PDB file of the backbone (N, CA, C, O) and the ligand in Angstrom, with CONECT records:
HET     ZN  A 101       1
ATOM      1  N   UNK A   1       3.186  -1.767 -11.658  1.00  0.00           N
ATOM      2  CA  UNK A   1       2.806  -0.455 -11.154  1.00  0.00           C
ATOM      3  C   UNK A   1       3.643   0.595 -11.942  1.00  0.00           C
ATOM      4  O   UNK A   1       4.839   0.425 -12.181  1.00  0.00           O
ATOM      5  N   UNK A   2       2.941   1.684 -12.327  1.00  0.00           N
ATOM      6  CA  UNK A   2       3.615   2.790 -13.015  1.00  0.00           C
ATOM      7  C   UNK A   2       4.092   3.847 -11.959  1.00  0.00           C
ATOM      8  O   UNK A   2       3.620   3.874 -10.823  1.00  0.00           O
ATOM      9  N   UNK A   3       5.064   4.725 -12.405  1.00  0.00           N
ATOM     10  CA  UNK A   3       5.476   5.700 -11.504  1.00  0.00           C
ATOM     11  C   UNK A   3       4.426   6.613 -10.998  1.00  0.00           C
ATOM     12  O   UNK A   3       4.447   6.996  -9.828  1.00  0.00           O
ATOM     13  N   UNK A   4       3.488   6.985 -11.854  1.00  0.00           N
ATOM     14  CA  UNK A   4       2.301   7.825 -11.439  1.00  0.00           C
ATOM     15  C   UNK A   4       1.533   7.195 -10.312  1.00  0.00           C
ATOM     16  O   UNK A   4       1.115   7.898  -9.392  1.00  0.00           O
ATOM     17  N   UNK A   5       1.324   5.850 -10.349  1.00  0.00           N
ATOM     18  CA  UNK A   5       0.576   5.168  -9.309  1.00  0.00           C
ATOM     19  C   UNK A   5       1.376   5.208  -8.068  1.00  0.00           C
ATOM     20  O   UNK A   5       0.867   5.542  -6.998  1.00  0.00           O
ATOM     21  N   UNK A   6       2.718   4.848  -8.194  1.00  0.00           N
ATOM     22  CA  UNK A   6       3.572   4.825  -7.066  1.00  0.00           C
ATOM     23  C   UNK A   6       3.523   6.138  -6.233  1.00  0.00           C
ATOM     24  O   UNK A   6       3.380   6.149  -5.010  1.00  0.00           O
ATOM     25  N   UNK A   7       3.653   7.229  -7.003  1.00  0.00           N
ATOM     26  CA  UNK A   7       3.651   8.549  -6.389  1.00  0.00           C
ATOM     27  C   UNK A   7       2.292   8.739  -5.704  1.00  0.00           C
ATOM     28  O   UNK A   7       2.255   9.195  -4.562  1.00  0.00           O
ATOM     29  N   UNK A   8       1.231   8.420  -6.331  1.00  0.00           N
ATOM     30  CA  UNK A   8      -0.124   8.660  -5.758  1.00  0.00           C
ATOM     31  C   UNK A   8      -0.332   7.806  -4.479  1.00  0.00           C
ATOM     32  O   UNK A   8      -1.134   8.178  -3.622  1.00  0.00           O
ATOM     33  N   UNK A   9       0.398   6.643  -4.343  1.00  0.00           N
ATOM     34  CA  UNK A   9       0.303   5.818  -3.224  1.00  0.00           C
ATOM     35  C   UNK A   9       1.332   6.113  -2.148  1.00  0.00           C
ATOM     36  O   UNK A   9       1.273   5.570  -1.045  1.00  0.00           O
ATOM     37  N   UNK A  10       2.279   6.984  -2.487  1.00  0.00           N
ATOM     38  CA  UNK A  10       3.481   7.124  -1.662  1.00  0.00           C
ATOM     39  C   UNK A  10       3.166   7.568  -0.247  1.00  0.00           C
ATOM     40  O   UNK A  10       3.798   7.067   0.683  1.00  0.00           O
ATOM     41  N   UNK A  11       2.230   8.473  -0.026  1.00  0.00           N
ATOM     42  CA  UNK A  11       1.879   8.907   1.254  1.00  0.00           C
ATOM     43  C   UNK A  11       1.381   7.801   2.118  1.00  0.00           C
ATOM     44  O   UNK A  11       1.799   7.636   3.264  1.00  0.00           O
ATOM     45  N   UNK A  12       0.423   6.995   1.517  1.00  0.00           N
ATOM     46  CA  UNK A  12      -0.062   5.827   2.312  1.00  0.00           C
ATOM     47  C   UNK A  12       0.988   4.770   2.479  1.00  0.00           C
ATOM     48  O   UNK A  12       0.963   4.039   3.469  1.00  0.00           O
ATOM     49  N   UNK A  13       1.963   4.650   1.504  1.00  0.00           N
ATOM     50  CA  UNK A  13       2.983   3.689   1.632  1.00  0.00           C
ATOM     51  C   UNK A  13       3.851   3.997   2.847  1.00  0.00           C
ATOM     52  O   UNK A  13       4.162   3.110   3.643  1.00  0.00           O
ATOM     53  N   UNK A  14       4.238   5.269   2.980  1.00  0.00           N
ATOM     54  CA  UNK A  14       5.043   5.703   4.050  1.00  0.00           C
ATOM     55  C   UNK A  14       4.348   5.499   5.393  1.00  0.00           C
ATOM     56  O   UNK A  14       4.975   5.130   6.386  1.00  0.00           O
ATOM     57  N   UNK A  15       3.080   5.739   5.401  1.00  0.00           N
ATOM     58  CA  UNK A  15       2.317   5.564   6.626  1.00  0.00           C
ATOM     59  C   UNK A  15       1.853   4.126   6.889  1.00  0.00           C
ATOM     60  O   UNK A  15       1.155   3.860   7.867  1.00  0.00           O
ATOM     61  N   UNK A  16       2.251   3.199   5.999  1.00  0.00           N
ATOM     62  CA  UNK A  16       1.896   1.803   6.148  1.00  0.00           C
ATOM     63  C   UNK A  16       0.339   1.666   6.071  1.00  0.00           C
ATOM     64  O   UNK A  16      -0.252   0.847   6.775  1.00  0.00           O
ATOM     65  N   UNK A  17      -0.237   2.405   5.287  1.00  0.00           N
ATOM     66  CA  UNK A  17      -1.688   2.371   5.112  1.00  0.00           C
ATOM     67  C   UNK A  17      -2.141   1.562   3.903  1.00  0.00           C
ATOM     68  O   UNK A  17      -3.335   1.326   3.720  1.00  0.00           O
ATOM     69  N   UNK A  18      -1.187   1.139   3.081  1.00  0.00           N
ATOM     70  CA  UNK A  18      -1.510   0.329   1.920  1.00  0.00           C
ATOM     71  C   UNK A  18      -1.880  -1.095   2.351  1.00  0.00           C
ATOM     72  O   UNK A  18      -1.386  -1.596   3.361  1.00  0.00           O
ATOM     73  N   UNK A  19      -2.770  -1.748   1.558  1.00  0.00           N
ATOM     74  CA  UNK A  19      -2.969  -3.169   1.817  1.00  0.00           C
ATOM     75  C   UNK A  19      -1.752  -3.916   1.336  1.00  0.00           C
ATOM     76  O   UNK A  19      -0.839  -3.365   0.720  1.00  0.00           O
ATOM     77  N   UNK A  20      -1.782  -5.240   1.658  1.00  0.00           N
ATOM     78  CA  UNK A  20      -0.582  -6.091   1.423  1.00  0.00           C
ATOM     79  C   UNK A  20      -0.141  -6.160  -0.093  1.00  0.00           C
ATOM     80  O   UNK A  20       1.030  -6.153  -0.472  1.00  0.00           O
ATOM     81  N   UNK A  21      -1.233  -6.225  -0.884  1.00  0.00           N
ATOM     82  CA  UNK A  21      -0.950  -6.395  -2.290  1.00  0.00           C
ATOM     83  C   UNK A  21      -0.367  -5.144  -2.922  1.00  0.00           C
ATOM     84  O   UNK A  21       0.564  -5.208  -3.725  1.00  0.00           O
ATOM     85  N   UNK A  22      -0.940  -3.987  -2.539  1.00  0.00           N
ATOM     86  CA  UNK A  22      -0.359  -2.731  -2.999  1.00  0.00           C
ATOM     87  C   UNK A  22       1.066  -2.439  -2.471  1.00  0.00           C
ATOM     88  O   UNK A  22       1.934  -1.917  -3.171  1.00  0.00           O
ATOM     89  N   UNK A  23       1.239  -2.806  -1.206  1.00  0.00           N
ATOM     90  CA  UNK A  23       2.617  -2.582  -0.592  1.00  0.00           C
ATOM     91  C   UNK A  23       3.633  -3.422  -1.417  1.00  0.00           C
ATOM     92  O   UNK A  23       4.715  -2.927  -1.731  1.00  0.00           O
ATOM     93  N   UNK A  24       3.302  -4.658  -1.760  1.00  0.00           N
ATOM     94  CA  UNK A  24       4.177  -5.491  -2.462  1.00  0.00           C
ATOM     95  C   UNK A  24       4.392  -4.864  -3.826  1.00  0.00           C
ATOM     96  O   UNK A  24       5.538  -4.808  -4.273  1.00  0.00           O
ATOM     97  N   UNK A  25       3.326  -4.373  -4.539  1.00  0.00           N
ATOM     98  CA  UNK A  25       3.556  -3.804  -5.817  1.00  0.00           C
ATOM     99  C   UNK A  25       4.472  -2.541  -5.693  1.00  0.00           C
ATOM    100  O   UNK A  25       5.361  -2.326  -6.517  1.00  0.00           O
ATOM    101  N   UNK A  26       4.235  -1.764  -4.696  1.00  0.00           N
ATOM    102  CA  UNK A  26       5.018  -0.512  -4.505  1.00  0.00           C
ATOM    103  C   UNK A  26       6.502  -0.891  -4.261  1.00  0.00           C
ATOM    104  O   UNK A  26       7.422  -0.262  -4.782  1.00  0.00           O
ATOM    105  N   UNK A  27       6.682  -1.936  -3.454  1.00  0.00           N
ATOM    106  CA  UNK A  27       8.079  -2.412  -3.152  1.00  0.00           C
ATOM    107  C   UNK A  27       8.731  -2.887  -4.428  1.00  0.00           C
ATOM    108  O   UNK A  27       9.894  -2.564  -4.670  1.00  0.00           O
ATOM    109  N   UNK A  28       8.024  -3.647  -5.262  1.00  0.00           N
ATOM    110  CA  UNK A  28       8.564  -4.204  -6.435  1.00  0.00           C
ATOM    111  C   UNK A  28       8.936  -3.041  -7.443  1.00  0.00           C
ATOM    112  O   UNK A  28       9.956  -3.100  -8.130  1.00  0.00           O
ATOM    113  N   UNK A  29       8.101  -2.044  -7.487  1.00  0.00           N
ATOM    114  CA  UNK A  29       8.385  -0.898  -8.363  1.00  0.00           C
ATOM    115  C   UNK A  29       9.629  -0.152  -7.803  1.00  0.00           C
ATOM    116  O   UNK A  29      10.533   0.183  -8.569  1.00  0.00           O
ATOM    117  N   UNK A  30       9.677   0.096  -6.535  1.00  0.00           N
ATOM    118  CA  UNK A  30      10.758   0.837  -5.859  1.00  0.00           C
ATOM    119  C   UNK A  30      12.067   0.061  -6.095  1.00  0.00           C
ATOM    120  O   UNK A  30      13.116   0.695  -6.213  1.00  0.00           O
ATOM    121  N   UNK A  31      12.053  -1.261  -6.169  1.00  0.00           N
ATOM    122  CA  UNK A  31      13.269  -2.073  -6.365  1.00  0.00           C
ATOM    123  C   UNK A  31      13.813  -1.870  -7.717  1.00  0.00           C
ATOM    124  O   UNK A  31      15.002  -2.116  -7.920  1.00  0.00           O
ATOM    125  N   UNK A  32      13.019  -1.428  -8.695  1.00  0.00           N
ATOM    126  CA  UNK A  32      13.514  -1.319 -10.060  1.00  0.00           C
ATOM    127  C   UNK A  32      13.537   0.112 -10.597  1.00  0.00           C
ATOM    128  O   UNK A  32      14.002   0.366 -11.708  1.00  0.00           O
ATOM    129  N   UNK A  33      13.018   1.055  -9.775  1.00  0.00           N
ATOM    130  CA  UNK A  33      12.855   2.477 -10.325  1.00  0.00           C
ATOM    131  C   UNK A  33      13.624   3.429  -9.416  1.00  0.00           C
ATOM    132  O   UNK A  33      13.237   3.728  -8.287  1.00  0.00           O
ATOM    133  N   UNK A  34      14.759   3.893  -9.994  1.00  0.00           N
ATOM    134  CA  UNK A  34      15.563   4.811  -9.289  1.00  0.00           C
ATOM    135  C   UNK A  34      14.893   6.118  -8.877  1.00  0.00           C
ATOM    136  O   UNK A  34      15.042   6.614  -7.760  1.00  0.00           O
ATOM    137  N   UNK A  35      14.129   6.658  -9.870  1.00  0.00           N
ATOM    138  CA  UNK A  35      13.410   7.902  -9.651  1.00  0.00           C
ATOM    139  C   UNK A  35      12.543   7.831  -8.431  1.00  0.00           C
ATOM    140  O   UNK A  35      12.575   8.703  -7.563  1.00  0.00           O
ATOM    141  N   UNK A  36      11.746   6.749  -8.378  1.00  0.00           N
ATOM    142  CA  UNK A  36      10.822   6.696  -7.310  1.00  0.00           C
ATOM    143  C   UNK A  36      11.476   6.471  -5.938  1.00  0.00           C
ATOM    144  O   UNK A  36      10.947   6.912  -4.918  1.00  0.00           O
ATOM    145  N   UNK A  37      12.636   5.778  -5.916  1.00  0.00           N
ATOM    146  CA  UNK A  37      13.389   5.662  -4.755  1.00  0.00           C
ATOM    147  C   UNK A  37      13.847   7.019  -4.246  1.00  0.00           C
ATOM    148  O   UNK A  37      13.785   7.300  -3.049  1.00  0.00           O
ATOM    149  N   UNK A  38      14.304   7.851  -5.161  1.00  0.00           N
ATOM    150  CA  UNK A  38      14.722   9.168  -4.831  1.00  0.00           C
ATOM    151  C   UNK A  38      13.541   9.993  -4.182  1.00  0.00           C
ATOM    152  O   UNK A  38      13.717  10.627  -3.141  1.00  0.00           O
ATOM    153  N   UNK A  39      12.433   9.961  -4.786  1.00  0.00           N
ATOM    154  CA  UNK A  39      11.242  10.622  -4.386  1.00  0.00           C
ATOM    155  C   UNK A  39      10.855  10.095  -2.995  1.00  0.00           C
ATOM    156  O   UNK A  39      10.484  10.891  -2.132  1.00  0.00           O
ATOM    157  N   UNK A  40      10.932   8.757  -2.750  1.00  0.00           N
ATOM    158  CA  UNK A  40      10.602   8.183  -1.442  1.00  0.00           C
ATOM    159  C   UNK A  40      11.605   8.685  -0.352  1.00  0.00           C
ATOM    160  O   UNK A  40      11.208   9.070   0.748  1.00  0.00           O
ATOM    161  N   UNK A  41      12.920   8.662  -0.709  1.00  0.00           N
ATOM    162  CA  UNK A  41      13.934   9.099   0.215  1.00  0.00           C
ATOM    163  C   UNK A  41      13.692  10.602   0.635  1.00  0.00           C
ATOM    164  O   UNK A  41      13.741  10.981   1.805  1.00  0.00           O
ATOM    165  N   UNK A  42      13.419  11.436  -0.470  1.00  0.00           N
ATOM    166  CA  UNK A  42      13.268  12.795  -0.184  1.00  0.00           C
ATOM    167  C   UNK A  42      12.086  13.133   0.738  1.00  0.00           C
ATOM    168  O   UNK A  42      12.122  13.997   1.615  1.00  0.00           O
ATOM    169  N   UNK A  43      11.025  12.348   0.438  1.00  0.00           N
ATOM    170  CA  UNK A  43       9.769  12.526   1.187  1.00  0.00           C
ATOM    171  C   UNK A  43      10.012  12.131   2.689  1.00  0.00           C
ATOM    172  O   UNK A  43       9.608  12.825   3.622  1.00  0.00           O
ATOM    173  N   UNK A  44      10.699  10.968   2.842  1.00  0.00           N
ATOM    174  CA  UNK A  44      10.947  10.549   4.263  1.00  0.00           C
ATOM    175  C   UNK A  44      11.842  11.498   4.943  1.00  0.00           C
ATOM    176  O   UNK A  44      11.640  11.765   6.128  1.00  0.00           O
ATOM    177  N   UNK A  45      12.857  12.052   4.263  1.00  0.00           N
ATOM    178  CA  UNK A  45      13.740  13.044   4.897  1.00  0.00           C
ATOM    179  C   UNK A  45      12.944  14.202   5.331  1.00  0.00           C
ATOM    180  O   UNK A  45      13.083  14.675   6.459  1.00  0.00           O
ATOM    181  N   UNK A  46      12.092  14.685   4.446  1.00  0.00           N
ATOM    182  CA  UNK A  46      11.233  15.872   4.737  1.00  0.00           C
ATOM    183  C   UNK A  46      10.366  15.623   5.998  1.00  0.00           C
ATOM    184  O   UNK A  46      10.216  16.496   6.853  1.00  0.00           O
ATOM    185  N   UNK A  47       9.829  14.454   6.072  1.00  0.00           N
ATOM    186  CA  UNK A  47       8.956  14.060   7.249  1.00  0.00           C
ATOM    187  C   UNK A  47       9.767  14.019   8.446  1.00  0.00           C
ATOM    188  O   UNK A  47       9.282  14.446   9.493  1.00  0.00           O
ATOM    189  N   UNK A  48      11.019  13.527   8.417  1.00  0.00           N
ATOM    190  CA  UNK A  48      11.919  13.430   9.497  1.00  0.00           C
ATOM    191  C   UNK A  48      12.379  14.814   9.977  1.00  0.00           C
ATOM    192  O   UNK A  48      12.545  15.019  11.180  1.00  0.00           O
ATOM    193  N   UNK A  49      12.583  15.742   9.078  1.00  0.00           N
ATOM    194  CA  UNK A  49      12.925  17.108   9.450  1.00  0.00           C
ATOM    195  C   UNK A  49      11.793  17.728  10.182  1.00  0.00           C
ATOM    196  O   UNK A  49      12.050  18.497  11.108  1.00  0.00           O
ATOM    197  N   UNK A  50      10.556  17.465   9.856  1.00  0.00           N
ATOM    198  CA  UNK A  50       9.379  17.987  10.557  1.00  0.00           C
ATOM    199  C   UNK A  50       9.384  17.479  11.948  1.00  0.00           C
ATOM    200  O   UNK A  50       9.105  18.229  12.884  1.00  0.00           O
ATOM    201  N   UNK A  51       9.689  16.242  12.119  1.00  0.00           N
ATOM    202  CA  UNK A  51       9.772  15.704  13.475  1.00  0.00           C
ATOM    203  C   UNK A  51      10.867  16.234  14.322  1.00  0.00           C
ATOM    204  O   UNK A  51      10.699  16.466  15.519  1.00  0.00           O
ATOM    205  N   UNK A  52      12.061  16.440  13.661  1.00  0.00           N
ATOM    206  CA  UNK A  52      13.184  17.039  14.359  1.00  0.00           C
ATOM    207  C   UNK A  52      12.822  18.411  14.882  1.00  0.00           C
ATOM    208  O   UNK A  52      13.287  18.846  15.935  1.00  0.00           O
ATOM    209  N   UNK A  53      11.970  19.085  14.110  1.00  0.00           N
ATOM    210  CA  UNK A  53      11.602  20.483  14.531  1.00  0.00           C
ATOM    211  C   UNK A  53      10.508  20.435  15.527  1.00  0.00           C
ATOM    212  O   UNK A  53       9.872  21.460  15.775  1.00  0.00           O
ATOM    213  N   UNK A  54      10.239  19.277  16.131  1.00  0.00           N
ATOM    214  CA  UNK A  54       9.340  19.237  17.232  1.00  0.00           C
ATOM    215  C   UNK A  54       7.826  18.972  16.895  1.00  0.00           C
ATOM    216  O   UNK A  54       6.951  18.967  17.761  1.00  0.00           O
ATOM    217  N   UNK A  55       7.602  18.758  15.585  1.00  0.00           N
ATOM    218  CA  UNK A  55       6.272  18.440  15.209  1.00  0.00           C
ATOM    219  C   UNK A  55       6.246  16.965  15.027  1.00  0.00           C
ATOM    220  O   UNK A  55       6.981  16.421  14.202  1.00  0.00           O
ATOM    221  N   UNK A  56       5.409  16.300  15.784  1.00  0.00           N
ATOM    222  CA  UNK A  56       5.417  14.839  15.864  1.00  0.00           C
ATOM    223  C   UNK A  56       4.846  14.328  14.523  1.00  0.00           C
ATOM    224  O   UNK A  56       5.328  13.349  13.954  1.00  0.00           O
ATOM    225  N   UNK A  57       3.793  15.035  14.041  1.00  0.00           N
ATOM    226  CA  UNK A  57       3.233  14.679  12.784  1.00  0.00           C
ATOM    227  C   UNK A  57       3.038  15.931  12.012  1.00  0.00           C
ATOM    228  O   UNK A  57       2.774  16.985  12.589  1.00  0.00           O
ATOM    229  N   UNK A  58       3.168  15.841  10.657  1.00  0.00           N
ATOM    230  CA  UNK A  58       2.907  16.972   9.796  1.00  0.00           C
ATOM    231  C   UNK A  58       1.454  17.155   9.669  1.00  0.00           C
ATOM    232  O   UNK A  58       0.694  16.199   9.515  1.00  0.00           O
ATOM    233  N   UNK A  59       1.054  18.406   9.732  1.00  0.00           N
ATOM    234  CA  UNK A  59      -0.464  18.623   9.568  1.00  0.00           C
ATOM    235  C   UNK A  59      -0.901  18.138   8.256  1.00  0.00           C
ATOM    236  O   UNK A  59      -0.170  18.275   7.275  1.00  0.00           O
ATOM    237  N   UNK A  60      -2.065  17.573   8.180  1.00  0.00           N
ATOM    238  CA  UNK A  60      -2.583  16.920   6.941  1.00  0.00           C
ATOM    239  C   UNK A  60      -2.514  17.906   5.805  1.00  0.00           C
ATOM    240  O   UNK A  60      -2.178  17.492   4.695  1.00  0.00           O
ATOM    241  N   UNK A  61      -2.805  19.180   5.990  1.00  0.00           N
ATOM    242  CA  UNK A  61      -2.803  20.134   4.857  1.00  0.00           C
ATOM    243  C   UNK A  61      -1.341  20.311   4.370  1.00  0.00           C
ATOM    244  O   UNK A  61      -1.098  20.460   3.173  1.00  0.00           O
ATOM    245  N   UNK A  62      -0.368  20.293   5.322  1.00  0.00           N
ATOM    246  CA  UNK A  62       1.005  20.400   4.886  1.00  0.00           C
ATOM    247  C   UNK A  62       1.457  19.259   4.074  1.00  0.00           C
ATOM    248  O   UNK A  62       2.109  19.394   3.038  1.00  0.00           O
ATOM    249  N   UNK A  63       1.074  18.071   4.601  1.00  0.00           N
ATOM    250  CA  UNK A  63       1.376  16.766   3.905  1.00  0.00           C
ATOM    251  C   UNK A  63       0.838  16.801   2.488  1.00  0.00           C
ATOM    252  O   UNK A  63       1.530  16.443   1.535  1.00  0.00           O
ATOM    253  N   UNK A  64      -0.412  17.242   2.364  1.00  0.00           N
ATOM    254  CA  UNK A  64      -1.123  17.260   1.142  1.00  0.00           C
ATOM    255  C   UNK A  64      -0.297  18.106   0.107  1.00  0.00           C
ATOM    256  O   UNK A  64       0.005  17.716  -1.020  1.00  0.00           O
ATOM    257  N   UNK A  65       0.025  19.331   0.660  1.00  0.00           N
ATOM    258  CA  UNK A  65       0.774  20.307  -0.273  1.00  0.00           C
ATOM    259  C   UNK A  65       2.097  19.731  -0.669  1.00  0.00           C
ATOM    260  O   UNK A  65       2.507  19.864  -1.822  1.00  0.00           O
ATOM    261  N   UNK A  66       2.800  19.075   0.277  1.00  0.00           N
ATOM    262  CA  UNK A  66       4.085  18.542  -0.032  1.00  0.00           C
ATOM    263  C   UNK A  66       3.973  17.481  -1.092  1.00  0.00           C
ATOM    264  O   UNK A  66       4.767  17.458  -2.033  1.00  0.00           O
ATOM    265  N   UNK A  67       3.003  16.602  -0.959  1.00  0.00           N
ATOM    266  CA  UNK A  67       2.815  15.518  -1.940  1.00  0.00           C
ATOM    267  C   UNK A  67       2.419  16.095  -3.294  1.00  0.00           C
ATOM    268  O   UNK A  67       2.847  15.593  -4.333  1.00  0.00           O
ATOM    269  N   UNK A  68       1.633  17.109  -3.287  1.00  0.00           N
ATOM    270  CA  UNK A  68       1.232  17.740  -4.510  1.00  0.00           C
ATOM    271  C   UNK A  68       2.464  18.306  -5.295  1.00  0.00           C
ATOM    272  O   UNK A  68       2.606  18.157  -6.508  1.00  0.00           O
ATOM    273  N   UNK A  69       3.350  18.977  -4.469  1.00  0.00           N
ATOM    274  CA  UNK A  69       4.535  19.549  -5.075  1.00  0.00           C
ATOM    275  C   UNK A  69       5.422  18.407  -5.594  1.00  0.00           C
ATOM    276  O   UNK A  69       5.970  18.514  -6.692  1.00  0.00           O
ATOM    277  N   UNK A  70       5.566  17.377  -4.867  1.00  0.00           N
ATOM    278  CA  UNK A  70       6.451  16.198  -5.293  1.00  0.00           C
ATOM    279  C   UNK A  70       5.919  15.682  -6.525  1.00  0.00           C
ATOM    280  O   UNK A  70       6.654  15.416  -7.475  1.00  0.00           O
ATOM    281  N   UNK A  71       4.552  15.514  -6.550  1.00  0.00           N
ATOM    282  CA  UNK A  71       3.986  14.800  -7.686  1.00  0.00           C
ATOM    283  C   UNK A  71       4.135  15.715  -8.976  1.00  0.00           C
ATOM    284  O   UNK A  71       4.357  15.220 -10.081  1.00  0.00           O
ATOM    285  N   UNK A  72       4.009  16.964  -8.783  1.00  0.00           N
ATOM    286  CA  UNK A  72       4.192  17.912 -10.007  1.00  0.00           C
ATOM    287  C   UNK A  72       5.615  17.877 -10.383  1.00  0.00           C
ATOM    288  O   UNK A  72       5.901  17.736 -11.572  1.00  0.00           O
ATOM    289  N   UNK A  73       6.521  17.988  -9.507  1.00  0.00           N
ATOM    290  CA  UNK A  73       7.994  17.970  -9.801  1.00  0.00           C
ATOM    291  C   UNK A  73       8.334  16.711 -10.466  1.00  0.00           C
ATOM    292  O   UNK A  73       9.105  16.718 -11.426  1.00  0.00           O
ATOM    293  N   UNK A  74       7.823  15.656 -10.033  1.00  0.00           N
ATOM    294  CA  UNK A  74       8.213  14.311 -10.514  1.00  0.00           C
ATOM    295  C   UNK A  74       7.642  14.114 -11.876  1.00  0.00           C
ATOM    296  O   UNK A  74       8.337  13.684 -12.796  1.00  0.00           O
ATOM    297  N   UNK A  75       6.383  14.425 -12.017  1.00  0.00           N
ATOM    298  CA  UNK A  75       5.675  14.077 -13.236  1.00  0.00           C
ATOM    299  C   UNK A  75       6.085  15.025 -14.382  1.00  0.00           C
ATOM    300  O   UNK A  75       5.879  14.715 -15.556  1.00  0.00           O
ATOM    301  N   UNK A  76       6.650  16.151 -14.033  1.00  0.00           N
ATOM    302  CA  UNK A  76       7.038  17.081 -15.107  1.00  0.00           C
ATOM    303  C   UNK A  76       8.374  16.698 -15.722  1.00  0.00           C
ATOM    304  O   UNK A  76       8.758  17.212 -16.773  1.00  0.00           O
ATOM    305  N   UNK A  77       9.074  15.794 -15.058  1.00  0.00           N
ATOM    306  CA  UNK A  77      10.334  15.287 -15.626  1.00  0.00           C
ATOM    307  C   UNK A  77      10.120  14.195 -16.674  1.00  0.00           C
ATOM    308  O   UNK A  77       9.179  13.409 -16.565  1.00  0.00           O
ATOM    309  N   UNK A  78      10.981  14.141 -17.682  1.00  0.00           N
ATOM    310  CA  UNK A  78      10.792  13.083 -18.678  1.00  0.00           C
ATOM    311  C   UNK A  78      10.962  11.692 -18.043  1.00  0.00           C
ATOM    312  O   UNK A  78      11.702  11.520 -17.075  1.00  0.00           O
ATOM    313  N   UNK A  79      10.299  10.768 -18.582  1.00  0.00           N
ATOM    314  CA  UNK A  79      10.357   9.371 -18.123  1.00  0.00           C
ATOM    315  C   UNK A  79      11.802   8.942 -18.125  1.00  0.00           C
ATOM    316  O   UNK A  79      12.488   9.018 -19.145  1.00  0.00           O
ATOM    317  N   UNK A  80      12.281   8.468 -16.915  1.00  0.00           N
ATOM    318  CA  UNK A  80      13.721   8.105 -16.788  1.00  0.00           C
ATOM    319  C   UNK A  80      14.018   6.888 -15.868  1.00  0.00           C
ATOM    320  O   UNK A  80      14.991   6.818 -15.118  1.00  0.00           O
ATOM    321  N   UNK A  81      13.076   5.952 -16.016  1.00  0.00           N
ATOM    322  CA  UNK A  81      13.265   4.804 -15.116  1.00  0.00           C
ATOM    323  C   UNK A  81      14.370   3.946 -15.613  1.00  0.00           C
ATOM    324  O   UNK A  81      14.670   3.928 -16.806  1.00  0.00           O
ATOM    325  N   UNK A  82      14.973   3.243 -14.724  1.00  0.00           N
ATOM    326  CA  UNK A  82      16.090   2.324 -15.120  1.00  0.00           C
ATOM    327  C   UNK A  82      15.584   1.292 -16.028  1.00  0.00           C
ATOM    328  O   UNK A  82      16.346   0.434 -16.473  1.00  0.00           O
TER     329      UNK A  82
HETATM  330 ZN    ZN A 101       8.945   4.785 -10.803  1.00  0.00          ZN2+
END
C-alpha cells in the first residue's frame, strides 16, 4: 500500500469500515511508515477533541473537510517514509 492509498482509506480505517484485507494492508503500512502514523494520530486526536466538546460524532461534512485538509497537507510534503 502507498501513502496516498492509506490516506484515502484512513477515515474508513478509523471507523473500522475497511474489509479484513485492506485493514491488514493499512496496518502493515502504518507499521513501517512514520508519516502515516503521525497523520493517523493527528486524525484520531481531532476526532477525540470533537467528542470531548460534546459532539458524539463529527458531522459528515466536517469529517470530509478535515480529511481533505489532511490529504492536501500530507500529499504536498515530499515523500519521506522510513
Ligand atoms: Zn505512508
